[in-house]
mmCIF file as Biopython writes it, N, C-alpha, C and O atoms, coordinates in Angstrom:
data_model
#
loop_
_atom_site.group_PDB
_atom_site.id
_atom_site.type_symbol
_atom_site.label_atom_id
_atom_site.label_alt_id
_atom_site.label_comp_id
_atom_site.label_asym_id
_atom_site.label_entity_id
_atom_site.label_seq_id
_atom_site.pdbx_PDB_ins_code
_atom_site.Cartn_x
_atom_site.Cartn_y
_atom_site.Cartn_z
_atom_site.occupancy
_atom_site.B_iso_or_equiv
_atom_site.auth_seq_id
_atom_site.auth_asym_id
_atom_site.pdbx_PDB_model_num
ATOM 1   N N  . UNK A ? 1  ? 0.781  -1.020 0.118   1.0 0.0 1  A 1 
ATOM 2   C CA . UNK A ? 1  ? -0.227 0.034  -0.113  1.0 0.0 1  A 1 
ATOM 3   C C  . UNK A ? 1  ? 0.936  0.878  0.091   1.0 0.0 1  A 1 
ATOM 4   O O  . UNK A ? 1  ? 0.428  1.902  -0.367  1.0 0.0 1  A 1 
ATOM 5   N N  . UNK A ? 2  ? 2.162  1.254  0.442   1.0 0.0 2  A 1 
ATOM 6   C CA . UNK A ? 2  ? 2.714  2.328  0.977   1.0 0.0 2  A 1 
ATOM 7   C C  . UNK A ? 2  ? 3.612  2.561  -0.815  1.0 0.0 2  A 1 
ATOM 8   O O  . UNK A ? 2  ? 4.214  3.606  -1.063  1.0 0.0 2  A 1 
ATOM 9   N N  . UNK A ? 3  ? 3.566  1.998  -1.315  1.0 0.0 3  A 1 
ATOM 10  C CA . UNK A ? 3  ? 4.397  1.548  -2.710  1.0 0.0 3  A 1 
ATOM 11  C C  . UNK A ? 3  ? 3.302  2.196  -3.561  1.0 0.0 3  A 1 
ATOM 12  O O  . UNK A ? 3  ? 3.698  3.042  -4.363  1.0 0.0 3  A 1 
ATOM 13  N N  . UNK A ? 4  ? 1.781  1.897  -3.512  1.0 0.0 4  A 1 
ATOM 14  C CA . UNK A ? 4  ? 1.354  2.904  -4.673  1.0 0.0 4  A 1 
ATOM 15  C C  . UNK A ? 4  ? 1.168  4.486  -4.192  1.0 0.0 4  A 1 
ATOM 16  O O  . UNK A ? 4  ? 0.833  5.277  -5.073  1.0 0.0 4  A 1 
ATOM 17  N N  . UNK A ? 5  ? 1.319  4.868  -3.172  1.0 0.0 5  A 1 
ATOM 18  C CA . UNK A ? 5  ? 1.486  6.332  -2.572  1.0 0.0 5  A 1 
ATOM 19  C C  . UNK A ? 5  ? 2.604  7.148  -2.929  1.0 0.0 5  A 1 
ATOM 20  O O  . UNK A ? 5  ? 2.513  8.346  -3.198  1.0 0.0 5  A 1 
ATOM 21  N N  . UNK A ? 6  ? 3.831  6.372  -2.927  1.0 0.0 6  A 1 
ATOM 22  C CA . UNK A ? 6  ? 5.085  6.773  -3.466  1.0 0.0 6  A 1 
ATOM 23  C C  . UNK A ? 6  ? 4.856  6.738  -4.912  1.0 0.0 6  A 1 
ATOM 24  O O  . UNK A ? 6  ? 4.922  7.863  -5.407  1.0 0.0 6  A 1 
ATOM 25  N N  . UNK A ? 7  ? 4.634  5.901  -5.652  1.0 0.0 7  A 1 
ATOM 26  C CA . UNK A ? 7  ? 4.604  6.129  -6.563  1.0 0.0 7  A 1 
ATOM 27  C C  . UNK A ? 7  ? 3.793  7.085  -7.614  1.0 0.0 7  A 1 
ATOM 28  O O  . UNK A ? 7  ? 4.182  7.501  -8.705  1.0 0.0 7  A 1 
ATOM 29  N N  . UNK A ? 8  ? 2.378  7.334  -6.861  1.0 0.0 8  A 1 
ATOM 30  C CA . UNK A ? 8  ? 1.280  8.142  -7.254  1.0 0.0 8  A 1 
ATOM 31  C C  . UNK A ? 8  ? 2.396  9.746  -7.183  1.0 0.0 8  A 1 
ATOM 32  O O  . UNK A ? 8  ? 2.811  10.415 -8.130  1.0 0.0 8  A 1 
ATOM 33  N N  . UNK A ? 9  ? 2.575  9.912  -5.955  1.0 0.0 9  A 1 
ATOM 34  C CA . UNK A ? 9  ? 3.687  11.083 -6.025  1.0 0.0 9  A 1 
ATOM 35  C C  . UNK A ? 9  ? 4.723  11.203 -6.998  1.0 0.0 9  A 1 
ATOM 36  O O  . UNK A ? 9  ? 4.770  12.261 -7.625  1.0 0.0 9  A 1 
ATOM 37  N N  . UNK A ? 10 ? 5.507  10.372 -7.223  1.0 0.0 10 A 1 
ATOM 38  C CA . UNK A ? 10 ? 6.252  10.290 -8.167  1.0 0.0 10 A 1 
ATOM 39  C C  . UNK A ? 10 ? 6.159  10.732 -9.792  1.0 0.0 10 A 1 
ATOM 40  O O  . UNK A ? 10 ? 6.940  11.341 -10.522 1.0 0.0 10 A 1 
ATOM 41  N N  . UNK A ? 11 ? 4.772  10.109 -10.017 1.0 0.0 11 A 1 
ATOM 42  C CA . UNK A ? 11 ? 4.093  10.523 -11.575 1.0 0.0 11 A 1 
ATOM 43  C C  . UNK A ? 11 ? 3.863  11.705 -11.164 1.0 0.0 11 A 1 
ATOM 44  O O  . UNK A ? 11 ? 4.529  12.523 -11.800 1.0 0.0 11 A 1 
ATOM 45  N N  . UNK A ? 12 ? 3.135  12.213 -10.285 1.0 0.0 12 A 1 
ATOM 46  C CA . UNK A ? 12 ? 2.839  13.696 -10.115 1.0 0.0 12 A 1 
ATOM 47  C C  . UNK A ? 12 ? 4.136  14.616 -10.715 1.0 0.0 12 A 1 
ATOM 48  O O  . UNK A ? 12 ? 4.166  15.306 -11.734 1.0 0.0 12 A 1 
ATOM 49  N N  . UNK A ? 13 ? 5.356  14.331 -9.550  1.0 0.0 13 A 1 
ATOM 50  C CA . UNK A ? 13 ? 6.139  15.792 -9.989  1.0 0.0 13 A 1 
ATOM 51  C C  . UNK A ? 13 ? 6.713  14.988 -11.082 1.0 0.0 13 A 1 
ATOM 52  O O  . UNK A ? 13 ? 7.882  14.977 -10.696 1.0 0.0 13 A 1 
ATOM 53  N N  . UNK A ? 14 ? 6.711  14.199 -12.347 1.0 0.0 14 A 1 
ATOM 54  C CA . UNK A ? 14 ? 7.134  14.013 -13.258 1.0 0.0 14 A 1 
ATOM 55  C C  . UNK A ? 14 ? 6.624  15.343 -14.286 1.0 0.0 14 A 1 
ATOM 56  O O  . UNK A ? 14 ? 7.308  15.609 -15.275 1.0 0.0 14 A 1 
ATOM 57  N N  . UNK A ? 15 ? 5.521  16.052 -14.007 1.0 0.0 15 A 1 
ATOM 58  C CA . UNK A ? 15 ? 4.711  16.497 -14.946 1.0 0.0 15 A 1 
ATOM 59  C C  . UNK A ? 15 ? 5.346  17.993 -14.656 1.0 0.0 15 A 1 
ATOM 60  O O  . UNK A ? 15 ? 6.112  18.047 -13.694 1.0 0.0 15 A 1 
ATOM 61  N N  . UNK A ? 16 ? 5.081  19.348 -15.469 1.0 0.0 16 A 1 
ATOM 62  C CA . UNK A ? 16 ? 5.369  20.434 -15.196 1.0 0.0 16 A 1 
ATOM 63  C C  . UNK A ? 16 ? 3.983  21.039 -14.664 1.0 0.0 16 A 1 
ATOM 64  O O  . UNK A ? 16 ? 2.906  20.585 -15.052 1.0 0.0 16 A 1 
ATOM 65  N N  . UNK A ? 17 ? 4.085  22.119 -13.727 1.0 0.0 17 A 1 
ATOM 66  C CA . UNK A ? 17 ? 3.477  22.743 -13.290 1.0 0.0 17 A 1 
ATOM 67  C C  . UNK A ? 17 ? 2.709  24.221 -13.990 1.0 0.0 17 A 1 
ATOM 68  O O  . UNK A ? 17 ? 3.379  24.689 -14.911 1.0 0.0 17 A 1 
ATOM 69  N N  . UNK A ? 18 ? 1.828  24.745 -13.772 1.0 0.0 18 A 1 
ATOM 70  C CA . UNK A ? 18 ? 1.339  25.540 -15.104 1.0 0.0 18 A 1 
ATOM 71  C C  . UNK A ? 18 ? 2.018  26.805 -14.542 1.0 0.0 18 A 1 
ATOM 72  O O  . UNK A ? 18 ? 1.343  27.802 -14.799 1.0 0.0 18 A 1 
ATOM 73  N N  . UNK A ? 19 ? 3.016  27.040 -13.933 1.0 0.0 19 A 1 
ATOM 74  C CA . UNK A ? 19 ? 3.441  28.403 -13.935 1.0 0.0 19 A 1 
ATOM 75  C C  . UNK A ? 19 ? 4.526  27.954 -14.053 1.0 0.0 19 A 1 
ATOM 76  O O  . UNK A ? 19 ? 5.277  28.926 -14.141 1.0 0.0 19 A 1 
ATOM 77  N N  . UNK A ? 20 ? 5.198  26.877 -14.122 1.0 0.0 20 A 1 
ATOM 78  C CA . UNK A ? 20 ? 6.377  26.548 -14.824 1.0 0.0 20 A 1 
ATOM 79  C C  . UNK A ? 20 ? 6.667  26.721 -16.619 1.0 0.0 20 A 1 
ATOM 80  O O  . UNK A ? 20 ? 7.633  27.064 -17.300 1.0 0.0 20 A 1 
ATOM 81  N N  . UNK A ? 21 ? 5.092  26.226 -16.938 1.0 0.0 21 A 1 
ATOM 82  C CA . UNK A ? 21 ? 4.580  26.411 -18.334 1.0 0.0 21 A 1 
ATOM 83  C C  . UNK A ? 21 ? 4.516  27.899 -18.903 1.0 0.0 21 A 1 
ATOM 84  O O  . UNK A ? 21 ? 5.012  28.292 -19.959 1.0 0.0 21 A 1 
ATOM 85  N N  . UNK A ? 22 ? 3.845  28.587 -18.035 1.0 0.0 22 A 1 
ATOM 86  C CA . UNK A ? 22 ? 3.419  29.672 -18.236 1.0 0.0 22 A 1 
ATOM 87  C C  . UNK A ? 22 ? 4.860  30.869 -18.350 1.0 0.0 22 A 1 
ATOM 88  O O  . UNK A ? 22 ? 4.998  31.799 -19.144 1.0 0.0 22 A 1 
ATOM 89  N N  . UNK A ? 23 ? 5.669  30.466 -17.383 1.0 0.0 23 A 1 
ATOM 90  C CA . UNK A ? 23 ? 6.821  31.038 -17.401 1.0 0.0 23 A 1 
ATOM 91  C C  . UNK A ? 23 ? 7.662  30.884 -18.649 1.0 0.0 23 A 1 
ATOM 92  O O  . UNK A ? 23 ? 8.493  31.768 -18.851 1.0 0.0 23 A 1 
ATOM 93  N N  . UNK A ? 24 ? 7.564  29.864 -19.537 1.0 0.0 24 A 1 
ATOM 94  C CA . UNK A ? 24 ? 8.206  29.435 -20.364 1.0 0.0 24 A 1 
ATOM 95  C C  . UNK A ? 24 ? 7.703  30.027 -21.938 1.0 0.0 24 A 1 
ATOM 96  O O  . UNK A ? 24 ? 8.384  30.442 -22.876 1.0 0.0 24 A 1 
ATOM 97  N N  . UNK A ? 25 ? 6.361  29.888 -21.797 1.0 0.0 25 A 1 
ATOM 98  C CA . UNK A ? 25 ? 5.659  30.673 -22.575 1.0 0.0 25 A 1 
ATOM 99  C C  . UNK A ? 25 ? 5.842  32.202 -22.690 1.0 0.0 25 A 1 
ATOM 100 O O  . UNK A ? 25 ? 5.994  32.797 -23.757 1.0 0.0 25 A 1 
ATOM 101 N N  . UNK A ? 26 ? 5.809  32.759 -21.479 1.0 0.0 26 A 1 
ATOM 102 C CA . UNK A ? 26 ? 6.291  33.793 -21.728 1.0 0.0 26 A 1 
ATOM 103 C C  . UNK A ? 26 ? 7.460  34.756 -22.247 1.0 0.0 26 A 1 
ATOM 104 O O  . UNK A ? 26 ? 7.451  35.900 -22.702 1.0 0.0 26 A 1 
ATOM 105 N N  . UNK A ? 27 ? 8.799  33.517 -21.908 1.0 0.0 27 A 1 
ATOM 106 C CA . UNK A ? 27 ? 10.029 33.724 -22.131 1.0 0.0 27 A 1 
ATOM 107 C C  . UNK A ? 27 ? 10.114 33.647 -23.736 1.0 0.0 27 A 1 
ATOM 108 O O  . UNK A ? 27 ? 10.677 34.479 -24.449 1.0 0.0 27 A 1 
ATOM 109 N N  . UNK A ? 28 ? 9.620  32.789 -24.054 1.0 0.0 28 A 1 
ATOM 110 C CA . UNK A ? 28 ? 9.300  32.379 -25.644 1.0 0.0 28 A 1 
ATOM 111 C C  . UNK A ? 28 ? 8.849  33.700 -26.163 1.0 0.0 28 A 1 
ATOM 112 O O  . UNK A ? 28 ? 9.524  34.590 -26.679 1.0 0.0 28 A 1 
ATOM 113 N N  . UNK A ? 29 ? 7.643  33.651 -25.937 1.0 0.0 29 A 1 
ATOM 114 C CA . UNK A ? 29 ? 6.895  35.014 -26.477 1.0 0.0 29 A 1 
ATOM 115 C C  . UNK A ? 29 ? 7.841  36.323 -26.481 1.0 0.0 29 A 1 
ATOM 116 O O  . UNK A ? 29 ? 8.061  36.790 -27.599 1.0 0.0 29 A 1 
ATOM 117 N N  . UNK A ? 30 ? 8.364  36.903 -25.497 1.0 0.0 30 A 1 
ATOM 118 C CA . UNK A ? 30 ? 9.536  37.701 -25.562 1.0 0.0 30 A 1 
ATOM 119 C C  . UNK A ? 30 ? 10.662 37.748 -26.608 1.0 0.0 30 A 1 
ATOM 120 O O  . UNK A ? 30 ? 10.917 38.718 -27.322 1.0 0.0 30 A 1 
ATOM 121 N N  . UNK A ? 31 ? 11.215 36.721 -26.601 1.0 0.0 31 A 1 
ATOM 122 C CA . UNK A ? 31 ? 12.415 36.056 -27.457 1.0 0.0 31 A 1 
ATOM 123 C C  . UNK A ? 31 ? 11.547 36.386 -28.959 1.0 0.0 31 A 1 
ATOM 124 O O  . UNK A ? 31 ? 11.792 37.399 -29.614 1.0 0.0 31 A 1 
ATOM 125 N N  . UNK A ? 32 ? 10.624 35.478 -29.331 1.0 0.0 32 A 1 
ATOM 126 C CA . UNK A ? 32 ? 9.844  35.851 -30.896 1.0 0.0 32 A 1 
ATOM 127 C C  . UNK A ? 32 ? 9.830  37.494 -30.960 1.0 0.0 32 A 1 
ATOM 128 O O  . UNK A ? 32 ? 10.582 38.053 -31.758 1.0 0.0 32 A 1 
ATOM 129 N N  . UNK A ? 33 ? 9.158  38.086 -30.298 1.0 0.0 33 A 1 
ATOM 130 C CA . UNK A ? 33 ? 9.269  39.589 -30.235 1.0 0.0 33 A 1 
ATOM 131 C C  . UNK A ? 33 ? 10.075 40.368 -30.709 1.0 0.0 33 A 1 
ATOM 132 O O  . UNK A ? 33 ? 9.933  41.197 -31.609 1.0 0.0 33 A 1 
ATOM 133 N N  . UNK A ? 34 ? 11.278 40.004 -29.864 1.0 0.0 34 A 1 
ATOM 134 C CA . UNK A ? 34 ? 12.735 40.478 -30.254 1.0 0.0 34 A 1 
ATOM 135 C C  . UNK A ? 34 ? 13.273 40.427 -31.628 1.0 0.0 34 A 1 
ATOM 136 O O  . UNK A ? 34 ? 13.761 41.243 -32.411 1.0 0.0 34 A 1 
ATOM 137 N N  . UNK A ? 35 ? 12.973 39.018 -31.630 1.0 0.0 35 A 1 
ATOM 138 C CA . UNK A ? 35 ? 13.487 38.467 -33.378 1.0 0.0 35 A 1 
ATOM 139 C C  . UNK A ? 35 ? 12.762 38.656 -34.349 1.0 0.0 35 A 1 
ATOM 140 O O  . UNK A ? 35 ? 13.135 38.449 -35.503 1.0 0.0 35 A 1 
ATOM 141 N N  . UNK A ? 36 ? 11.221 39.226 -33.916 1.0 0.0 36 A 1 
ATOM 142 C CA . UNK A ? 36 ? 10.608 39.876 -35.354 1.0 0.0 36 A 1 
ATOM 143 C C  . UNK A ? 36 ? 11.142 41.550 -35.650 1.0 0.0 36 A 1 
ATOM 144 O O  . UNK A ? 36 ? 11.328 42.111 -36.729 1.0 0.0 36 A 1 
ATOM 145 N N  . UNK A ? 37 ? 11.277 42.006 -34.425 1.0 0.0 37 A 1 
ATOM 146 C CA . UNK A ? 37 ? 11.491 44.164 -34.237 1.0 0.0 37 A 1 
ATOM 147 C C  . UNK A ? 37 ? 13.041 43.396 -34.884 1.0 0.0 37 A 1 
ATOM 148 O O  . UNK A ? 37 ? 13.104 43.862 -36.022 1.0 0.0 37 A 1 
ATOM 149 N N  . UNK A ? 38 ? 13.896 42.752 -34.748 1.0 0.0 38 A 1 
ATOM 150 C CA . UNK A ? 38 ? 14.989 42.550 -35.243 1.0 0.0 38 A 1 
ATOM 151 C C  . UNK A ? 38 ? 15.096 42.372 -37.096 1.0 0.0 38 A 1 
ATOM 152 O O  . UNK A ? 38 ? 15.721 43.004 -37.948 1.0 0.0 38 A 1 
ATOM 153 N N  . UNK A ? 39 ? 14.389 41.488 -37.144 1.0 0.0 39 A 1 
ATOM 154 C CA . UNK A ? 39 ? 14.404 40.712 -38.675 1.0 0.0 39 A 1 
ATOM 155 C C  . UNK A ? 39 ? 13.865 42.194 -39.169 1.0 0.0 39 A 1 
ATOM 156 O O  . UNK A ? 39 ? 14.598 42.792 -39.957 1.0 0.0 39 A 1 
ATOM 157 N N  . UNK A ? 40 ? 12.532 42.880 -38.723 1.0 0.0 40 A 1 
ATOM 158 C CA . UNK A ? 40 ? 11.818 43.478 -39.585 1.0 0.0 40 A 1 
ATOM 159 C C  . UNK A ? 40 ? 13.304 45.026 -39.929 1.0 0.0 40 A 1 
ATOM 160 O O  . UNK A ? 40 ? 13.744 45.231 -41.061 1.0 0.0 40 A 1 
ATOM 161 N N  . UNK A ? 41 ? 13.548 45.455 -39.270 1.0 0.0 41 A 1 
ATOM 162 C CA . UNK A ? 41 ? 14.503 46.523 -39.113 1.0 0.0 41 A 1 
ATOM 163 C C  . UNK A ? 41 ? 15.505 46.042 -40.103 1.0 0.0 41 A 1 
ATOM 164 O O  . UNK A ? 41 ? 15.716 46.928 -40.932 1.0 0.0 41 A 1 
ATOM 165 N N  . UNK A ? 42 ? 16.379 44.682 -40.378 1.0 0.0 42 A 1 
ATOM 166 C CA . UNK A ? 42 ? 17.371 44.438 -41.199 1.0 0.0 42 A 1 
ATOM 167 C C  . UNK A ? 42 ? 16.478 44.158 -42.768 1.0 0.0 42 A 1 
ATOM 168 O O  . UNK A ? 42 ? 16.984 44.111 -43.889 1.0 0.0 42 A 1 
ATOM 169 N N  . UNK A ? 43 ? 15.414 44.043 -42.498 1.0 0.0 43 A 1 
ATOM 170 C CA . UNK A ? 43 ? 14.658 43.934 -44.008 1.0 0.0 43 A 1 
ATOM 171 C C  . UNK A ? 43 ? 14.564 45.432 -44.672 1.0 0.0 43 A 1 
ATOM 172 O O  . UNK A ? 43 ? 14.274 45.839 -45.797 1.0 0.0 43 A 1 
ATOM 173 N N  . UNK A ? 44 ? 14.880 45.948 -43.659 1.0 0.0 44 A 1 
ATOM 174 C CA . UNK A ? 44 ? 14.261 47.464 -44.156 1.0 0.0 44 A 1 
ATOM 175 C C  . UNK A ? 44 ? 15.360 48.348 -44.373 1.0 0.0 44 A 1 
ATOM 176 O O  . UNK A ? 44 ? 15.149 49.224 -45.211 1.0 0.0 44 A 1 
ATOM 177 N N  . UNK A ? 45 ? 16.926 48.330 -43.608 1.0 0.0 45 A 1 
ATOM 178 C CA . UNK A ? 45 ? 17.718 48.382 -44.356 1.0 0.0 45 A 1 
ATOM 179 C C  . UNK A ? 45 ? 18.289 47.672 -45.384 1.0 0.0 45 A 1 
ATOM 180 O O  . UNK A ? 45 ? 19.055 48.321 -46.095 1.0 0.0 45 A 1 
ATOM 181 N N  . UNK A ? 46 ? 18.077 46.190 -45.729 1.0 0.0 46 A 1 
ATOM 182 C CA . UNK A ? 46 ? 18.401 45.949 -46.945 1.0 0.0 46 A 1 
ATOM 183 C C  . UNK A ? 46 ? 17.067 46.220 -48.138 1.0 0.0 46 A 1 
ATOM 184 O O  . UNK A ? 46 ? 17.399 46.104 -49.317 1.0 0.0 46 A 1 
ATOM 185 N N  . UNK A ? 47 ? 16.200 46.427 -47.962 1.0 0.0 47 A 1 
ATOM 186 C CA . UNK A ? 47 ? 15.716 47.092 -49.266 1.0 0.0 47 A 1 
ATOM 187 C C  . UNK A ? 47 ? 16.002 48.645 -49.338 1.0 0.0 47 A 1 
ATOM 188 O O  . UNK A ? 47 ? 15.964 49.165 -50.453 1.0 0.0 47 A 1 
ATOM 189 N N  . UNK A ? 48 ? 16.192 49.166 -48.599 1.0 0.0 48 A 1 
ATOM 190 C CA . UNK A ? 48 ? 17.092 50.542 -48.691 1.0 0.0 48 A 1 
ATOM 191 C C  . UNK A ? 48 ? 18.804 50.595 -49.250 1.0 0.0 48 A 1 
ATOM 192 O O  . UNK A ? 48 ? 19.266 51.448 -50.008 1.0 0.0 48 A 1 
ATOM 193 N N  . UNK A ? 49 ? 19.310 49.809 -48.836 1.0 0.0 49 A 1 
ATOM 194 C CA . UNK A ? 49 ? 20.737 49.685 -49.978 1.0 0.0 49 A 1 
ATOM 195 C C  . UNK A ? 49 ? 20.528 49.222 -51.014 1.0 0.0 49 A 1 
ATOM 196 O O  . UNK A ? 49 ? 21.475 49.324 -51.793 1.0 0.0 49 A 1 
ATOM 197 N N  . UNK A ? 50 ? 19.453 48.616 -51.472 1.0 0.0 50 A 1 
ATOM 198 C CA . UNK A ? 50 ? 19.098 47.875 -52.319 1.0 0.0 50 A 1 
ATOM 199 C C  . UNK A ? 50 ? 19.094 48.902 -53.816 1.0 0.0 50 A 1 
ATOM 200 O O  . UNK A ? 50 ? 18.762 48.415 -54.897 1.0 0.0 50 A 1 
#
């Protein structure tokens, strides 16, 4: 009986929590926004130079 309780606890810990997922999604959103701005600016500079 004790082993099933331990197994249940370990399987629950194997998953990511909602807070961890939200933090990762937030970081990815910020990085994608920065990449979009940077690539947009370099595209404008290339058009002006051409």
